[in-house]
C-alpha positions as CSV (number, residue, x, y, z in Angstrom):
1,X,-36.0,49.7,143.5
2,X,-39.7,49.2,142.7
3,X,-41.9,47.4,145.3
4,X,-42.7,43.7,144.8
5,X,-46.4,44.6,144.1
6,X,-45.4,47.2,141.5
7,X,-43.1,44.6,139.7
8,X,-46.0,42.0,139.8
9,X,-48.4,44.5,138.3
10,X,-46.1,45.4,135.4
11,X,-45.2,41.7,134.9
12,X,-49.0,40.9,134.8
13,X,-49.6,43.6,132.2
14,X,-46.8,42.3,130.0
15,X,-48.0,38.7,130.3
16,X,-51.6,39.7,129.4
17,X,-50.4,41.6,126.2
18,X,-48.2,38.6,125.2
19,X,-50.9,36.0,125.7
20,X,-53.5,38.1,123.8
21,X,-51.1,38.6,120.9
22,X,-50.2,34.9,120.8
23,X,-53.9,34.0,120.9
24,X,-54.8,36.3,118.1
25,X,-51.9,35.0,116.0
26,X,-52.9,31.3,116.5
27,X,-56.6,31.7,116.9
28,X,-58.4,28.5,115.8
29,X,-61.3,28.8,113.3
30,X,-63.2,26.1,115.1
31,X,-64.4,26.1,118.7
32,X,-64.5,23.3,121.2
33,X,-67.8,21.8,122.4
34,X,-66.3,21.5,125.8
35,X,-67.5,24.0,128.4
36,X,-66.4,24.4,132.0
37,X,-65.2,27.0,134.4
38,X,-62.1,24.8,134.8
39,X,-60.9,25.2,131.2
40,X,-58.6,28.0,130.5
41,X,-57.1,29.3,127.2
42,X,-53.3,29.1,127.3
43,X,-53.0,28.2,131.0
44,X,-49.8,28.2,132.9
45,X,-48.2,28.8,136.3
46,X,-45.1,30.8,137.1
47,X,-42.5,31.3,139.8
48,X,-39.8,34.0,139.6
49,X,-37.1,34.9,142.1
50,X,-35.2,38.2,141.6
51,X,-32.1,38.2,143.8
52,X,-30.0,41.2,144.9
53,X,-26.9,40.4,146.9
54,X,-26.1,42.5,149.9
55,X,-23.4,42.4,152.6
56,X,-24.1,38.9,154.1
57,X,-27.6,38.4,152.8
58,X,-29.6,38.3,149.6
59,X,-32.8,40.2,149.2
60,X,-35.2,38.2,147.1
61,X,-38.3,39.5,145.3
62,X,-40.7,36.6,144.7
63,X,-43.4,36.6,142.0
64,X,-45.7,33.7,141.4
65,X,-49.1,32.4,140.2
66,X,-50.5,28.9,140.7
67,X,-48.5,26.0,142.2
68,X,-45.1,26.6,140.8
69,X,-42.7,27.5,143.7
70,X,-39.6,29.3,144.6
71,X,-37.3,27.6,147.1
72,X,-34.1,28.6,148.9
73,X,-31.5,26.0,149.9
74,X,-29.1,27.1,152.6
75,X,-26.6,25.3,154.8
76,X,-28.3,26.7,158.0
77,X,-31.9,26.0,157.2
78,X,-32.0,23.4,154.4
79,X,-34.7,23.7,151.8
80,X,-37.3,26.5,152.4
81,X,-40.4,27.0,150.3
82,X,-40.6,30.7,149.8
83,X,-44.0,31.0,148.0
84,X,-47.5,29.7,148.9
85,X,-49.4,27.6,146.4
86,X,-52.6,29.2,145.1
87,X,-55.0,26.3,145.8
88,X,-58.8,26.3,146.0
89,X,-58.6,24.3,149.3
90,X,-55.9,25.3,151.8
91,X,-53.5,22.5,152.6
92,X,-49.8,22.1,153.4
93,X,-47.2,20.9,150.8
94,X,-47.1,17.4,152.2
95,X,-50.9,16.9,152.1
96,X,-51.1,18.3,148.6
97,X,-48.8,15.5,147.3
98,X,-51.4,12.9,148.0
99,X,-54.6,15.1,147.7
100,X,-53.8,17.3,144.7
101,X,-55.9,20.4,145.1
102,X,-57.2,22.4,142.2
103,X,-55.4,25.6,141.5
104,X,-57.2,28.8,142.5
105,X,-55.0,31.1,140.4
106,X,-53.2,30.6,137.1
107,X,-52.1,32.7,134.3
108,X,-54.3,32.4,131.2
109,X,-55.6,34.3,128.2
110,X,-59.1,34.3,129.8
111,X,-58.4,36.8,132.5
112,X,-55.9,39.4,133.6
113,X,-52.9,37.8,135.2
114,X,-52.9,37.9,139.0
115,X,-49.3,37.7,140.1
116,X,-48.6,37.4,143.8
117,X,-45.5,39.1,145.2
118,X,-43.4,39.1,148.4
119,X,-39.9,40.0,149.4
120,X,-37.6,38.1,151.8
121,X,-34.0,38.4,153.0
122,X,-32.0,35.3,153.5
123,X,-28.4,34.8,154.7
124,X,-25.8,33.7,152.2
125,X,-24.7,31.4,150.8
126,X,-27.8,30.1,149.2
127,X,-29.2,28.4,146.1
128,X,-32.4,29.7,144.7
129,X,-34.7,27.5,142.6
130,X,-37.9,28.3,140.7
131,X,-39.7,25.1,139.9
132,X,-43.0,23.7,138.5
133,X,-45.0,21.0,140.2
134,X,-43.5,18.6,137.6
135,X,-40.2,18.9,139.5
136,X,-41.4,18.4,143.1
137,X,-44.9,17.0,142.8
138,X,-44.0,13.4,142.2
139,X,-41.8,12.9,145.2
140,X,-43.1,11.2,148.4
141,X,-42.4,14.4,150.5
142,X,-40.7,17.8,150.4
143,X,-37.8,16.1,152.2
144,X,-37.4,13.6,149.3
145,X,-37.2,16.5,146.9
146,X,-34.6,18.2,149.1
147,X,-32.6,14.9,149.1
148,X,-32.6,14.9,145.3
149,X,-31.3,18.5,145.2
150,X,-28.5,17.7,147.7
151,X,-27.5,14.3,146.2
152,X,-27.2,15.7,142.7
153,X,-25.3,18.8,143.9
154,X,-22.8,16.7,145.8
155,X,-22.2,14.4,142.8
156,X,-21.1,17.0,140.4
157,X,-18.5,19.9,140.2
158,X,-20.2,22.4,137.9
159,X,-23.6,24.2,137.7
160,X,-24.0,22.6,134.2
161,X,-23.4,19.2,135.7
162,X,-25.9,19.8,138.4
163,X,-28.5,20.9,135.9
164,X,-27.9,17.8,133.8
165,X,-28.0,15.5,136.9
166,X,-31.3,17.1,138.1
167,X,-32.9,16.8,134.7
168,X,-32.0,13.1,134.4
169,X,-33.2,12.3,138.0
170,X,-36.5,14.3,137.7
171,X,-37.2,12.7,134.3
172,X,-36.8,9.3,135.8
173,X,-39.5,10.1,138.4
């Protein structure tokens, strides 16, 4: 298998090519009068988890940029944040809910994509989730987000039912 860093580099190259092609295709003839180092063309964040099941564990390659996150939910440890937000000012997840820090790294058409990478091994069973801040950012704490995941999981019998329940509850927030 390729290293997480090698996967991140190839992913970044593909993202750059796709964003440039999209930008060229939809280039506006006018230009905005707004100027700032905070504005980006086609900005986004990303969180990707690639899982490989092993004997009693799962090896997970994590790729991310910005404040989208990868989480693992296990019976033994509960909800674990696997990625670190790319913020201009370092702060923990709980503090960032009330003092939303600017993102230090995002994917955009303005600069080459900088995808962070890591690899972890977690005991099974587990549920992996890759989520944007729109999923977790409006809850009072990470524990409230975990409660949402568990409540909706216990209320349904299928993955599709869980997806629908999550979408409904997150949209309500």
